[in-house]
C-alpha positions as CSV (number, residue, x, y, z in Angstrom):
1,M,8.7,12.7,16.8
2,A,5.7,15.0,17.2
3,Q,3.1,14.6,19.9
4,L,-0.6,14.8,19.5
5,I,-3.1,15.4,22.3
6,V,-6.7,14.4,21.8
7,R,-9.1,15.6,24.5
8,D,-12.6,14.5,25.4
9,I,-12.5,10.9,24.1
10,E,-15.5,9.0,25.2
11,A,-15.0,6.4,27.9
12,S,-16.4,3.7,25.6
13,V,-13.8,4.5,23.0
14,I,-11.0,4.3,25.5
15,S,-12.4,1.0,26.7
16,K,-12.5,-0.4,23.2
17,L,-9.0,0.9,22.5
18,R,-7.7,-0.7,25.6
19,R,-9.2,-4.1,24.6
20,R,-7.9,-3.8,21.1
21,A,-4.4,-2.9,22.3
22,K,-4.5,-5.9,24.7
23,R,-5.5,-8.3,21.9
24,H,-2.5,-7.0,19.8
25,R,-0.2,-7.0,22.8
26,R,0.5,-3.3,22.5
27,S,0.2,-0.3,24.7
28,I,-2.8,2.0,24.0
29,Q,-0.4,4.6,22.7
30,E,1.2,2.1,20.3
31,E,-2.3,0.9,19.2
32,V,-3.4,4.5,18.4
33,R,-0.2,5.1,16.5
34,E,-0.8,1.9,14.5
35,I,-4.4,2.9,13.8
36,L,-3.2,6.4,12.6
37,R,-0.5,4.8,10.4
38,D,-3.0,2.4,8.8
39,A,-5.5,5.2,8.2
40,T,-3.0,7.4,6.4
41,K,-0.8,5.0,4.6
42,H,-2.7,5.2,1.3
43,E,-3.0,9.0,1.4
44,V,-1.5,10.6,-1.7
45,T,0.1,14.0,-1.1
46,R,-1.5,16.6,-3.2
47,G,0.6,17.7,-6.1
48,T,2.3,14.4,-6.7
49,G,3.1,13.5,-10.3
50,L,1.4,10.8,-12.4
51,G,4.4,8.5,-12.0
52,T,4.3,8.8,-8.2
53,R,0.6,8.1,-8.2
54,I,1.0,5.0,-10.4
55,A,3.9,3.7,-8.3
56,S,1.8,4.2,-5.2
57,R,-1.1,2.3,-6.6
58,F,1.1,-0.7,-7.6
59,R,3.5,-0.6,-4.7
60,D,2.4,-4.0,-3.2
61,V,2.2,-5.7,-6.6
62,G,5.3,-7.3,-8.1
63,L,8.0,-9.8,-7.7
64,K,8.3,-11.7,-4.4
65,P,11.7,-11.8,-2.6
66,G,14.1,-14.0,-4.5
67,E,11.9,-14.1,-7.6
68,E,13.6,-13.1,-10.8
69,I,12.4,-12.0,-14.2
70,Q,13.1,-14.6,-16.9
71,E,15.3,-13.3,-19.7
72,L,14.0,-13.7,-23.2
73,R,17.3,-13.7,-25.1
74,G,17.4,-15.5,-28.4
75,I,13.7,-15.7,-28.8
76,R,12.5,-14.3,-32.2
77,L,9.1,-12.8,-32.4
78,Q,6.8,-13.6,-35.2
79,V,5.5,-10.5,-36.8
80,P,1.8,-10.7,-37.7
81,N,0.8,-10.2,-41.3
82,F,-1.8,-7.5,-41.6
83,E,-2.1,-7.7,-45.4
84,D,-5.5,-8.5,-46.6
85,D,-5.1,-11.8,-48.6
86,S,-8.8,-12.3,-49.2
87,E,-8.9,-10.3,-52.4
């Protein structure tokens, strides 16, 4: 994994990060990693195709674990009549 050094962070920011990390029962380093992950998880890499962008948008939508798609075998569709019978 890469390392990132951020210099000259205000004391008030460090204090708030420390309190936030304590609330989440994490170290400050892990809290900062989580903040960075959250901030970048919806970033779309430039040059991705349309399918990748659509999949990214709907990634969290769908079937729940154990849920199945019901099969529709044997069901006949009724074709609509578009003929104009009013004449």
